[in-house]
N, CA, C and O atoms as a CHARMM CRD file, in Angstrom:
* protein
*
  368
    1    1 MET  N     95.88600 118.06000  98.59700 PROA 1      0.00000
    2    1 MET  CA    96.85300 118.27200  99.64700 PROA 1      0.00000
    3    1 MET  C     97.91600 118.94200  99.11800 PROA 1      0.00000
    4    1 MET  O     98.41000 119.84300  99.79600 PROA 1      0.00000
    5    2 SER  N     98.45000 118.63900  97.85400 PROA 2      0.00000
    6    2 SER  CA    99.69400 119.11700  97.35900 PROA 2      0.00000
    7    2 SER  C     99.35500 120.76000  96.91600 PROA 2      0.00000
    8    2 SER  O    100.22700 121.62900  96.95200 PROA 2      0.00000
    9    3 LYS  N     98.16100 120.97800  96.56300 PROA 3      0.00000
   10    3 LYS  CA    97.73000 122.33700  96.21400 PROA 3      0.00000
   11    3 LYS  C     97.86300 123.24900  97.46800 PROA 3      0.00000
   12    3 LYS  O     98.35700 124.37700  97.45600 PROA 3      0.00000
   13    4 LYS  N     97.31700 122.55600  98.63300 PROA 4      0.00000
   14    4 LYS  CA    97.29600 123.42000  99.92100 PROA 4      0.00000
   15    4 LYS  C     98.76800 123.52000 100.43200 PROA 4      0.00000
   16    4 LYS  O     99.04100 124.46000 101.17800 PROA 4      0.00000
   17    5 ALA  N     99.66000 122.69400 100.11500 PROA 5      0.00000
   18    5 ALA  CA   101.02100 122.85100 100.60700 PROA 5      0.00000
   19    5 ALA  C    101.74000 123.87700  99.75200 PROA 5      0.00000
   20    5 ALA  O    102.58400 124.64700 100.21000 PROA 5      0.00000
   21    6 LYS  N    101.34900 123.84200  98.45400 PROA 6      0.00000
   22    6 LYS  CA   101.98000 124.88100  97.55000 PROA 6      0.00000
   23    6 LYS  C    101.45200 126.26400  98.00900 PROA 6      0.00000
   24    6 LYS  O    102.21800 127.22800  98.02500 PROA 6      0.00000
   25    7 ALA  N    100.20800 126.37200  98.36700 PROA 7      0.00000
   26    7 ALA  CA    99.71100 127.67600  98.78400 PROA 7      0.00000
   27    7 ALA  C    100.35800 128.07900 100.10600 PROA 7      0.00000
   28    7 ALA  O    100.84000 129.20600 100.22400 PROA 7      0.00000
   29    8 ALA  N    100.38200 127.23100 101.06100 PROA 8      0.00000
   30    8 ALA  CA   100.99500 127.42000 102.29000 PROA 8      0.00000
   31    8 ALA  C    102.39800 127.89800 102.32700 PROA 8      0.00000
   32    8 ALA  O    102.79300 128.70600 103.16700 PROA 8      0.00000
   33    9 LEU  N    103.15200 127.37900 101.39000 PROA 9      0.00000
   34    9 LEU  CA   104.50400 127.63700 101.18500 PROA 9      0.00000
   35    9 LEU  C    104.77600 128.94800 100.40600 PROA 9      0.00000
   36    9 LEU  O    105.85800 129.53300 100.45800 PROA 9      0.00000
   37   10 GLY  N    103.69900 129.36900  99.67000 PROA 10     0.00000
   38   10 GLY  CA   103.78400 130.58300  98.91200 PROA 10     0.00000
   39   10 GLY  C    104.76700 130.50800  97.72400 PROA 10     0.00000
   40   10 GLY  O    105.47700 131.46500  97.41500 PROA 10     0.00000
   41   11 THR  N    104.77600 129.29600  97.05500 PROA 11     0.00000
   42   11 THR  CA   105.74900 129.15400  96.00100 PROA 11     0.00000
   43   11 THR  C    105.16800 128.84200  94.72100 PROA 11     0.00000
   44   11 THR  O    104.06300 128.29900  94.72800 PROA 11     0.00000
   45   12 ASP  N    105.75800 129.10800  93.57100 PROA 12     0.00000
   46   12 ASP  CA   105.20400 128.87700  92.28700 PROA 12     0.00000
   47   12 ASP  C    105.39900 127.44400  91.78900 PROA 12     0.00000
   48   12 ASP  O    104.61900 126.88900  91.01500 PROA 12     0.00000
   49   13 LYS  N    106.55300 126.86900  92.31800 PROA 13     0.00000
   50   13 LYS  CA   106.74500 125.39900  91.95400 PROA 13     0.00000
   51   13 LYS  C    106.92100 124.49400  93.18100 PROA 13     0.00000
   52   13 LYS  O    107.43800 124.89800  94.22200 PROA 13     0.00000
   53   14 LEU  N    106.49700 123.34000  93.01400 PROA 14     0.00000
   54   14 LEU  CA   106.61400 122.35300  94.15600 PROA 14     0.00000
   55   14 LEU  C    106.84900 120.96100  93.62000 PROA 14     0.00000
   56   14 LEU  O    106.25800 120.60800  92.60000 PROA 14     0.00000
   57   15 THR  N    107.64200 120.18700  94.22200 PROA 15     0.00000
   58   15 THR  CA   107.80400 118.81400  93.80300 PROA 15     0.00000
   59   15 THR  C    107.35000 117.96400  95.07100 PROA 15     0.00000
   60   15 THR  O    107.76400 118.14300  96.21600 PROA 15     0.00000
   61   16 VAL  N    106.45500 117.03500  94.67500 PROA 16     0.00000
   62   16 VAL  CA   105.93700 116.08700  95.75100 PROA 16     0.00000
   63   16 VAL  C    106.17100 114.75100  95.50600 PROA 16     0.00000
   64   16 VAL  O    106.43600 114.38300  94.36100 PROA 16     0.00000
   65   17 LEU  N    106.10200 113.88500  96.53400 PROA 17     0.00000
   66   17 LEU  CA   106.40000 112.36400  96.25100 PROA 17     0.00000
   67   17 LEU  C    105.05300 111.78000  96.68200 PROA 17     0.00000
   68   17 LEU  O    104.51400 112.03200  97.76000 PROA 17     0.00000
   69   18 ALA  N    104.54200 110.93700  95.69000 PROA 18     0.00000
   70   18 ALA  CA   103.35500 110.12700  95.90000 PROA 18     0.00000
   71   18 ALA  C    103.72800 108.72500  96.34000 PROA 18     0.00000
   72   18 ALA  O    104.55900 108.03100  95.75300 PROA 18     0.00000
   73   19 ASP  N    103.03800 108.35500  97.43600 PROA 19     0.00000
   74   19 ASP  CA   103.22000 106.98700  98.09900 PROA 19     0.00000
   75   19 ASP  C    102.45000 106.02800  97.16000 PROA 19     0.00000
   76   19 ASP  O    101.40000 106.36500  96.61200 PROA 19     0.00000
   77   20 SER  N    103.01800 104.84000  97.00500 PROA 20     0.00000
   78   20 SER  CA   102.32900 103.71800  96.23600 PROA 20     0.00000
   79   20 SER  C    101.03800 103.39100  96.78300 PROA 20     0.00000
   80   20 SER  O    100.93200 103.07500  97.96800 PROA 20     0.00000
   81   21 GLY  N     99.94200 103.45000  95.92300 PROA 21     0.00000
   82   21 GLY  CA    98.66900 103.11200  96.33600 PROA 21     0.00000
   83   21 GLY  C     97.86000 104.31800  96.87000 PROA 21     0.00000
   84   21 GLY  O     96.67900 104.17400  97.18600 PROA 21     0.00000
   85   22 TYR  N     98.47600 105.47500  96.96700 PROA 22     0.00000
   86   22 TYR  CA    97.77000 106.55900  97.68200 PROA 22     0.00000
   87   22 TYR  C     97.62900 107.69000  96.57100 PROA 22     0.00000
   88   22 TYR  O     97.80100 108.86000  96.91300 PROA 22     0.00000
   89   23 PHE  N     97.33700 107.39500  95.32400 PROA 23     0.00000
   90   23 PHE  CA    97.19600 108.49500  94.42600 PROA 23     0.00000
   91   23 PHE  C     96.42900 107.94900  93.25000 PROA 23     0.00000
   92   23 PHE  O     96.36600 106.73700  93.04300 PROA 23     0.00000
   93   24 SER  N     95.84800 108.84300  92.48200 PROA 24     0.00000
   94   24 SER  CA    95.01600 108.56600  91.28700 PROA 24     0.00000
   95   24 SER  C     95.46000 109.27700  90.08700 PROA 24     0.00000
   96   24 SER  O     96.04000 110.35300  90.23300 PROA 24     0.00000
   97   25 GLY  N     95.24700 108.77900  88.86900 PROA 25     0.00000
   98   25 GLY  CA    95.64600 109.51200  87.65900 PROA 25     0.00000
   99   25 GLY  C     95.03900 110.90400  87.62400 PROA 25     0.00000
  100   25 GLY  O     95.68800 111.84800  87.17300 PROA 25     0.00000
  101   26 ALA  N     93.84200 111.04200  88.07800 PROA 26     0.00000
  102   26 ALA  CA    93.12100 112.33500  88.06600 PROA 26     0.00000
  103   26 ALA  C     93.95900 113.39200  88.96600 PROA 26     0.00000
  104   26 ALA  O     94.16700 114.55700  88.62800 PROA 26     0.00000
  105   27 GLU  N     94.39600 112.80400  90.14000 PROA 27     0.00000
  106   27 GLU  CA    95.17100 113.77000  91.01900 PROA 27     0.00000
  107   27 GLU  C     96.42400 114.15800  90.48300 PROA 27     0.00000
  108   27 GLU  O     96.85100 115.30100  90.64300 PROA 27     0.00000
  109   28 ILE  N     97.11900 113.17900  89.78000 PROA 28     0.00000
  110   28 ILE  CA    98.33400 113.55600  89.10500 PROA 28     0.00000
  111   28 ILE  C     98.21600 114.63600  88.01600 PROA 28     0.00000
  112   28 ILE  O     99.04500 115.53800  87.89700 PROA 28     0.00000
  113   29 LEU  N     97.18600 114.49700  87.26500 PROA 29     0.00000
  114   29 LEU  CA    96.87300 115.55100  86.17800 PROA 29     0.00000
  115   29 LEU  C     96.58900 116.80400  86.81500 PROA 29     0.00000
  116   29 LEU  O     97.04000 117.82000  86.28600 PROA 29     0.00000
  117   30 GLU  N     95.83700 116.90400  87.98500 PROA 30     0.00000
  118   30 GLU  CA    95.54800 118.14200  88.59700 PROA 30     0.00000
  119   30 GLU  C     96.76800 118.81400  89.20400 PROA 30     0.00000
  120   30 GLU  O     96.83600 120.04100  89.28100 PROA 30     0.00000
  121   31 CYS  N     97.71700 118.01900  89.62700 PROA 31     0.00000
  122   31 CYS  CA    99.02500 118.57000  90.18100 PROA 31     0.00000
  123   31 CYS  C     99.75100 119.16200  88.96300 PROA 31     0.00000
  124   31 CYS  O    100.26600 120.27800  89.02400 PROA 31     0.00000
  125   32 GLY  N     99.78700 118.39600  87.84700 PROA 32     0.00000
  126   32 GLY  CA   100.43100 118.97300  86.69400 PROA 32     0.00000
  127   32 GLY  C     99.86100 120.36700  86.18900 PROA 32     0.00000
  128   32 GLY  O    100.59800 121.25400  85.75800 PROA 32     0.00000
  129   33 LYS  N     98.56300 120.47100  86.27800 PROA 33     0.00000
  130   33 LYS  CA    97.86700 121.68800  85.92100 PROA 33     0.00000
  131   33 LYS  C     98.23300 122.82600  86.82800 PROA 33     0.00000
  132   33 LYS  O     98.34600 123.96700  86.38000 PROA 33     0.00000
  133   34 ALA  N     98.43500 122.52000  88.17600 PROA 34     0.00000
  134   34 ALA  CA    98.76800 123.42500  89.20400 PROA 34     0.00000
  135   34 ALA  C    100.27700 123.76500  89.36700 PROA 34     0.00000
  136   34 ALA  O    100.67500 124.44000  90.31600 PROA 34     0.00000
  137   35 GLY  N    101.14300 123.24600  88.35900 PROA 35     0.00000
  138   35 GLY  CA   102.58400 123.49300  88.42600 PROA 35     0.00000
  139   35 GLY  C    103.29300 122.73600  89.51700 PROA 35     0.00000
  140   35 GLY  O    104.32000 123.18800  90.02300 PROA 35     0.00000
  141   36 ILE  N    102.72800 121.51800  89.91100 PROA 36     0.00000
  142   36 ILE  CA   103.24700 120.71100  90.85400 PROA 36     0.00000
  143   36 ILE  C    103.87200 119.46100  90.23500 PROA 36     0.00000
  144   36 ILE  O    103.16100 118.70500  89.57200 PROA 36     0.00000
  145   37 THR  N    105.16200 119.21200  90.42100 PROA 37     0.00000
  146   37 THR  CA   105.84900 118.06800  89.83700 PROA 37     0.00000
  147   37 THR  C    105.65800 116.81700  90.83900 PROA 37     0.00000
  148   37 THR  O    105.97600 116.90400  92.02500 PROA 37     0.00000
  149   38 VAL  N    105.17500 115.77900  90.33400 PROA 38     0.00000
  150   38 VAL  CA   104.97400 114.58200  91.10000 PROA 38     0.00000
  151   38 VAL  C    106.03000 113.47900  90.78100 PROA 38     0.00000
  152   38 VAL  O    106.23100 113.14600  89.61300 PROA 38     0.00000
  153   39 SER  N    106.68400 112.93100  91.79500 PROA 39     0.00000
  154   39 SER  CA   107.50400 111.74400  91.60500 PROA 39     0.00000
  155   39 SER  C    106.68500 110.54700  92.12200 PROA 39     0.00000
  156   39 SER  O    106.11600 110.52200  93.21300 PROA 39     0.00000
  157   40 LEU  N    106.69200 109.59400  91.24100 PROA 40     0.00000
  158   40 LEU  CA   105.91200 108.30100  91.64000 PROA 40     0.00000
  159   40 LEU  C    106.67500 107.13600  91.71000 PROA 40     0.00000
  160   40 LEU  O    107.70700 107.04300  91.04500 PROA 40     0.00000
  161   41 PRO  N    106.25500 106.15500  92.50400 PROA 41     0.00000
  162   41 PRO  CA   107.04700 104.82700  92.44100 PROA 41     0.00000
  163   41 PRO  C    106.67200 104.15300  91.25700 PROA 41     0.00000
  164   41 PRO  O    105.59300 104.42600  90.73000 PROA 41     0.00000
  165   42 LYS  N    107.51100 103.21600  90.72300 PROA 42     0.00000
  166   42 LYS  CA   107.31500 102.39300  89.67100 PROA 42     0.00000
  167   42 LYS  C    106.17800 101.57400  89.85000 PROA 42     0.00000
  168   42 LYS  O    106.13100 100.88200  90.86700 PROA 42     0.00000
  169   43 PRO  N    105.17900 101.53300  88.96400 PROA 43     0.00000
  170   43 PRO  CA   103.99800 100.63300  89.11700 PROA 43     0.00000
  171   43 PRO  C    104.25200  99.20400  89.06800 PROA 43     0.00000
  172   43 PRO  O    105.06300  98.73000  88.27200 PROA 43     0.00000
  173   44 LEU  N    103.57700  98.48700  89.90300 PROA 44     0.00000
  174   44 LEU  CA   103.68900  97.00900  89.90900 PROA 44     0.00000
  175   44 LEU  C    102.63600  96.55400  88.94700 PROA 44     0.00000
  176   44 LEU  O    101.44300  96.49400  89.24400 PROA 44     0.00000
  177   45 THR  N    103.15900  96.22100  87.72200 PROA 45     0.00000
  178   45 THR  CA   102.15500  95.77200  86.71100 PROA 45     0.00000
  179   45 THR  C    102.10100  94.29800  86.49400 PROA 45     0.00000
  180   45 THR  O    101.22900  93.89200  85.72700 PROA 45     0.00000
  181   46 SER  N    102.91300  93.42600  87.06300 PROA 46     0.00000
  182   46 SER  CA   102.93000  92.08100  86.83700 PROA 46     0.00000
  183   46 SER  C    101.61900  91.39100  87.60300 PROA 46     0.00000
  184   46 SER  O    101.26100  91.70300  88.73900 PROA 46     0.00000
  185   47 GLY  N    101.03500  90.48600  86.84100 PROA 47     0.00000
  186   47 GLY  CA    99.87700  89.82700  87.44400 PROA 47     0.00000
  187   47 GLY  C    100.36100  88.38700  88.08600 PROA 47     0.00000
  188   47 GLY  O     99.53600  87.57200  88.49800 PROA 47     0.00000
  189   48 ASN  N    101.65700  88.17900  88.12500 PROA 48     0.00000
  190   48 ASN  CA   102.16600  87.04500  88.74200 PROA 48     0.00000
  191   48 ASN  C    101.84100  86.82000  90.18200 PROA 48     0.00000
  192   48 ASN  O    101.63600  85.67900  90.59600 PROA 48     0.00000
  193   49 ARG  N    101.79000  87.78700  90.90000 PROA 49     0.00000
  194   49 ARG  CA   101.52500  87.81300  92.38600 PROA 49     0.00000
  195   49 ARG  C    100.19200  87.08900  92.55900 PROA 49     0.00000
  196   49 ARG  O    100.04600  86.19400  93.39200 PROA 49     0.00000
  197   50 LEU  N     99.20000  87.52200  91.71800 PROA 50     0.00000
  198   50 LEU  CA    97.93600  86.98000  91.72400 PROA 50     0.00000
  199   50 LEU  C     97.85700  85.46100  91.41200 PROA 50     0.00000
  200   50 LEU  O     96.94100  84.74500  91.81600 PROA 50     0.00000
  201   51 LYS  N     98.83800  85.05900  90.70100 PROA 51     0.00000
  202   51 LYS  CA    98.91900  83.64000  90.23200 PROA 51     0.00000
  203   51 LYS  C     99.71200  82.86600  91.20600 PROA 51     0.00000
  204   51 LYS  O    100.13800  81.74400  90.92800 PROA 51     0.00000
  205   52 LYS  N     99.93100  83.47300  92.40500 PROA 52     0.00000
  206   52 LYS  CA   100.83600  82.89800  93.40300 PROA 52     0.00000
  207   52 LYS  C    102.27900  82.62300  92.96400 PROA 52     0.00000
  208   52 LYS  O    102.91200  81.66500  93.40800 PROA 52     0.00000
  209   53 MET  N    102.75600  83.46000  92.11500 PROA 53     0.00000
  210   53 MET  CA   104.21000  83.33800  91.72200 PROA 53     0.00000
  211   53 MET  C    105.05000  84.51100  92.24700 PROA 53     0.00000
  212   53 MET  O    104.55700  85.55900  92.66500 PROA 53     0.00000
  213   54 PHE  N    106.29800  84.25500  92.19100 PROA 54     0.00000
  214   54 PHE  CA   107.22500  85.40500  92.74400 PROA 54     0.00000
  215   54 PHE  C    107.30300  86.42100  91.68400 PROA 54     0.00000
  216   54 PHE  O    107.09900  86.13100  90.50500 PROA 54     0.00000
  217   55 VAL  N    107.61700  87.69700  92.11300 PROA 55     0.00000
  218   55 VAL  CA   107.74100  88.84500  91.36900 PROA 55     0.00000
  219   55 VAL  C    109.14400  89.49800  91.64500 PROA 55     0.00000
  220   55 VAL  O    109.75500  89.26500  92.68800 PROA 55     0.00000
  221   56 LYS  N    109.59800  90.27800  90.71600 PROA 56     0.00000
  222   56 LYS  CA   110.93400  90.80800  90.90100 PROA 56     0.00000
  223   56 LYS  C    111.23300  91.38700  92.30300 PROA 56     0.00000
  224   56 LYS  O    112.35000  91.22900  92.79500 PROA 56     0.00000
  225   57 LYS  N    110.32200  92.01100  92.91000 PROA 57     0.00000
  226   57 LYS  CA   110.51400  92.64100  94.24500 PROA 57     0.00000
  227   57 LYS  C    110.84800  91.54600  95.25300 PROA 57     0.00000
  228   57 LYS  O    111.38000  91.89900  96.30600 PROA 57     0.00000
  229   58 ASP  N    110.60000  90.29900  95.05000 PROA 58     0.00000
  230   58 ASP  CA   110.90600  89.22000  95.97600 PROA 58     0.00000
  231   58 ASP  C    112.33400  88.85800  96.04200 PROA 58     0.00000
  232   58 ASP  O    112.80400  88.23600  96.99400 PROA 58     0.00000
  233   59 PHE  N    113.02700  89.25500  95.01400 PROA 59     0.00000
  234   59 PHE  CA   114.46400  88.92100  94.84100 PROA 59     0.00000
  235   59 PHE  C    115.34600  90.15800  95.23600 PROA 59     0.00000
  236   59 PHE  O    115.01400  91.32200  95.01200 PROA 59     0.00000
  237   60 ARG  N    116.46600  89.78500  95.82700 PROA 60     0.00000
  238   60 ARG  CA   117.45200  90.89000  96.29600 PROA 60     0.00000
  239   60 ARG  C    118.70000  90.75200  95.41600 PROA 60     0.00000
  240   60 ARG  O    119.30100  89.68400  95.29300 PROA 60     0.00000
  241   61 TYR  N    119.04600  91.86700  94.82700 PROA 61     0.00000
  242   61 TYR  CA   120.39100  91.92500  93.98800 PROA 61     0.00000
  243   61 TYR  C    121.58400  92.25800  94.81200 PROA 61     0.00000
  244   61 TYR  O    121.53400  93.22600  95.57100 PROA 61     0.00000
  245   62 VAL  N    122.63100  91.54000  94.71800 PROA 62     0.00000
  246   62 VAL  CA   123.87300  91.80500  95.35000 PROA 62     0.00000
  247   62 VAL  C    124.86300  92.20800  94.26700 PROA 62     0.00000
  248   62 VAL  O    125.37000  91.37200  93.51900 PROA 62     0.00000
  249   63 ALA  N    125.12500  93.50800  94.20200 PROA 63     0.00000
  250   63 ALA  CA   125.90100  94.09700  93.08200 PROA 63     0.00000
  251   63 ALA  C    127.32400  93.57700  93.20700 PROA 63     0.00000
  252   63 ALA  O    127.89200  93.26400  92.16100 PROA 63     0.00000
  253   64 ASP  N    127.98200  93.44400  94.39100 PROA 64     0.00000
  254   64 ASP  CA   129.39200  93.05600  94.49900 PROA 64     0.00000
  255   64 ASP  C    129.61000  91.67000  93.94200 PROA 64     0.00000
  256   64 ASP  O    130.69200  91.35800  93.44500 PROA 64     0.00000
  257   65 ASP  N    128.69200  90.91900  94.01200 PROA 65     0.00000
  258   65 ASP  CA   128.72900  89.45000  93.51300 PROA 65     0.00000
  259   65 ASP  C    127.98300  89.18000  92.11900 PROA 65     0.00000
  260   65 ASP  O    128.08600  88.11200  91.51600 PROA 65     0.00000
  261   66 ASP  N    127.23700  90.24600  91.68600 PROA 66     0.00000
  262   66 ASP  CA   126.50600  90.00500  90.55100 PROA 66     0.00000
  263   66 ASP  C    125.62400  88.86700  90.60800 PROA 66     0.00000
  264   66 ASP  O    125.60500  88.04800  89.69000 PROA 66     0.00000
  265   67 ILE  N    124.86200  88.75800  91.66800 PROA 67     0.00000
  266   67 ILE  CA   123.88100  87.57600  91.92300 PROA 67     0.00000
  267   67 ILE  C    122.57400  88.13700  92.50300 PROA 67     0.00000
  268   67 ILE  O    122.48800  89.23100  93.06100 PROA 67     0.00000
  269   68 TYR  N    121.61400  87.31400  92.32100 PROA 68     0.00000
  270   68 TYR  CA   120.30500  87.65300  93.07500 PROA 68     0.00000
  271   68 TYR  C    120.10600  86.58600  94.10300 PROA 68     0.00000
  272   68 TYR  O    120.50400  85.43700  93.91300 PROA 68     0.00000
  273   69 ILE  N    119.46500  86.98000  95.23900 PROA 69     0.00000
  274   69 ILE  CA   119.10700  86.02500  96.19400 PROA 69     0.00000
  275   69 ILE  C    117.59800  85.87400  96.21400 PROA 69     0.00000
  276   69 ILE  O    116.85300  86.84200  96.36600 PROA 69     0.00000
  277   70 CYS  N    117.14600  84.56000  96.04600 PROA 70     0.00000
  278   70 CYS  CA   115.69000  84.36800  95.88000 PROA 70     0.00000
  279   70 CYS  C    114.96900  84.20100  97.19700 PROA 70     0.00000
  280   70 CYS  O    115.64000  84.17400  98.22900 PROA 70     0.00000
  281   71 PRO  N    113.73800  84.09400  97.24000 PROA 71     0.00000
  282   71 PRO  CA   112.94300  84.08500  98.49000 PROA 71     0.00000
  283   71 PRO  C    113.40900  82.91200  99.28000 PROA 71     0.00000
  284   71 PRO  O    113.33500  82.96500 100.50800 PROA 71     0.00000
  285   72 ALA  N    113.91800  81.78300  98.63900 PROA 72     0.00000
  286   72 ALA  CA   114.41400  80.65700  99.51800 PROA 72     0.00000
  287   72 ALA  C    115.85800  80.74200  99.96900 PROA 72     0.00000
  288   72 ALA  O    116.47600  79.77900 100.42300 PROA 72     0.00000
  289   73 SER  N    116.39800  82.07100  99.79700 PROA 73     0.00000
  290   73 SER  CA   117.85300  82.34700 100.10900 PROA 73     0.00000
  291   73 SER  C    118.85100  81.61900  99.27700 PROA 73     0.00000
  292   73 SER  O    119.99300  81.42800  99.69300 PROA 73     0.00000
  293   74 GLU  N    118.42300  81.18900  98.05200 PROA 74     0.00000
  294   74 GLU  CA   119.36700  80.55300  97.11700 PROA 74     0.00000
  295   74 GLU  C    119.94900  81.63400  96.25400 PROA 74     0.00000
  296   74 GLU  O    119.28600  82.63000  95.96700 PROA 74     0.00000
  297   75 ARG  N    121.28900  81.43500  95.80000 PROA 75     0.00000
  298   75 ARG  CA   121.93200  82.37000  94.99000 PROA 75     0.00000
  299   75 ARG  C    121.68000  82.07800  93.43700 PROA 75     0.00000
  300   75 ARG  O    121.88000  80.95500  92.97600 PROA 75     0.00000
  301   76 LEU  N    121.24500  83.11100  92.67900 PROA 76     0.00000
  302   76 LEU  CA   120.87600  82.98200  91.29000 PROA 76     0.00000
  303   76 LEU  C    122.15500  83.70900  90.65600 PROA 76     0.00000
  304   76 LEU  O    122.30000  84.91900  90.82700 PROA 76     0.00000
  305   77 THR  N    123.10600  82.93800  89.90100 PROA 77     0.00000
  306   77 THR  CA   124.21800  83.46200  89.34600 PROA 77     0.00000
  307   77 THR  C    123.90100  83.78600  87.79600 PROA 77     0.00000
  308   77 THR  O    123.02400  83.20300  87.15900 PROA 77     0.00000
  309   78 TYR  N    124.67000  84.71500  87.32200 PROA 78     0.00000
  310   78 TYR  CA   124.60300  85.16600  86.01500 PROA 78     0.00000
  311   78 TYR  C    124.83400  84.15400  85.10700 PROA 78     0.00000
  312   78 TYR  O    125.80000  83.43300  85.35500 PROA 78     0.00000
  313   79 ARG  N    124.08800  83.88500  83.96300 PROA 79     0.00000
  314   79 ARG  CA   124.32500  82.88100  83.01600 PROA 79     0.00000
  315   79 ARG  C    124.61200  83.41800  81.66300 PROA 79     0.00000
  316   79 ARG  O    125.59900  83.00000  81.05800 PROA 79     0.00000
  317   80 PHE  N    123.82200  84.32200  81.13300 PROA 80     0.00000
  318   80 PHE  CA   124.06100  84.84400  79.67900 PROA 80     0.00000
  319   80 PHE  C    123.26100  86.18800  79.58300 PROA 80     0.00000
  320   80 PHE  O    122.50000  86.54300  80.48300 PROA 80     0.00000
  321   81 SER  N    123.45700  86.85900  78.52800 PROA 81     0.00000
  322   81 SER  CA   122.70800  87.97300  78.04600 PROA 81     0.00000
  323   81 SER  C    122.06400  87.69600  76.75500 PROA 81     0.00000
  324   81 SER  O    122.57500  86.86100  76.00800 PROA 81     0.00000
  325   82 ASN  N    120.99000  88.31800  76.42200 PROA 82     0.00000
  326   82 ASN  CA   120.38100  88.26700  75.02200 PROA 82     0.00000
  327   82 ASN  C    119.74000  89.60600  74.84800 PROA 82     0.00000
  328   82 ASN  O    119.61100  90.39400  75.78500 PROA 82     0.00000
  329   83 VAL  N    119.33100  89.85100  73.59600 PROA 83     0.00000
  330   83 VAL  CA   118.59100  91.07800  73.20000 PROA 83     0.00000
  331   83 VAL  C    117.29200  90.71300  72.77500 PROA 83     0.00000
  332   83 VAL  O    117.14000  89.81000  71.95200 PROA 83     0.00000
  333   84 GLU  N    116.25100  91.39500  73.30900 PROA 84     0.00000
  334   84 GLU  CA   114.85000  91.24800  72.95400 PROA 84     0.00000
  335   84 GLU  C    114.19200  92.56300  72.83600 PROA 84     0.00000
  336   84 GLU  O    114.15100  93.35000  73.78100 PROA 84     0.00000
  337   85 LYS  N    113.66700  92.80800  71.65600 PROA 85     0.00000
  338   85 LYS  CA   113.03400  94.15100  71.35600 PROA 85     0.00000
  339   85 LYS  C    113.95600  95.28200  71.66100 PROA 85     0.00000
  340   85 LYS  O    113.53800  96.30600  72.20100 PROA 85     0.00000
  341   86 GLY  N    115.22300  95.11400  71.31900 PROA 86     0.00000
  342   86 GLY  CA   116.15900  96.26500  71.38800 PROA 86     0.00000
  343   86 GLY  C    116.73300  96.40500  72.87000 PROA 86     0.00000
  344   86 GLY  O    117.58600  97.26400  73.09600 PROA 86     0.00000
  345   87 MET  N    116.27600  95.57800  73.86200 PROA 87     0.00000
  346   87 MET  CA   116.74200  95.63000  75.25400 PROA 87     0.00000
  347   87 MET  C    117.64300  94.54000  75.50500 PROA 87     0.00000
  348   87 MET  O    117.33800  93.40000  75.15500 PROA 87     0.00000
  349   88 THR  N    118.87800  94.83100  76.16300 PROA 88     0.00000
  350   88 THR  CA   119.77600  93.66800  76.61400 PROA 88     0.00000
  351   88 THR  C    119.17300  93.22000  77.99000 PROA 88     0.00000
  352   88 THR  O    118.96600  93.95700  78.95300 PROA 88     0.00000
  353   89 LEU  N    118.93300  91.89700  77.90500 PROA 89     0.00000
  354   89 LEU  CA   118.47900  91.30700  79.18700 PROA 89     0.00000
  355   89 LEU  C    119.51100  90.27100  79.75000 PROA 89     0.00000
  356   89 LEU  O    120.03600  89.42000  79.03200 PROA 89     0.00000
  357   90 ARG  N    119.74600  90.39800  81.00700 PROA 90     0.00000
  358   90 ARG  CA   120.71200  89.43800  81.62600 PROA 90     0.00000
  359   90 ARG  C    119.84700  88.39600  82.36500 PROA 90     0.00000
  360   90 ARG  O    118.89800  88.66100  83.10400 PROA 90     0.00000
  361   91 ARG  N    120.33000  87.13600  82.04400 PROA 91     0.00000
  362   91 ARG  CA   119.59200  86.05000  82.66200 PROA 91     0.00000
  363   91 ARG  C    120.45300  85.31800  83.76900 PROA 91     0.00000
  364   91 ARG  O    121.62500  84.97000  83.62400 PROA 91     0.00000
  365   92 TYR  N    119.73200  85.15500  84.82000 PROA 92     0.00000
  366   92 TYR  CA   120.29900  84.45200  86.04900 PROA 92     0.00000
  367   92 TYR  C    119.57700  83.19900  86.31700 PROA 92     0.00000
  368   92 TYR  O    119.89600  82.49400  87.27400 PROA 92     0.00000
């Protein structure tokens, strides 16, 4: 589809947005070979959903208050930060 759009527009470069769940690695490689830049959503790699657990997507961050709202509408407040594998993690 992206190749057809690029041809229809008569352009050398094209940037497309892939919707989550509607692309494959092979298609992304083909776009790259054709000079098409693809923007992708962050993959959902956690297996917690299959274990009937909550995932990050279930929580809403409120920047003004520096809190998260959980699926039960409870407020998760900032507690502390630590460093793991060179990354600073904030715990709520």
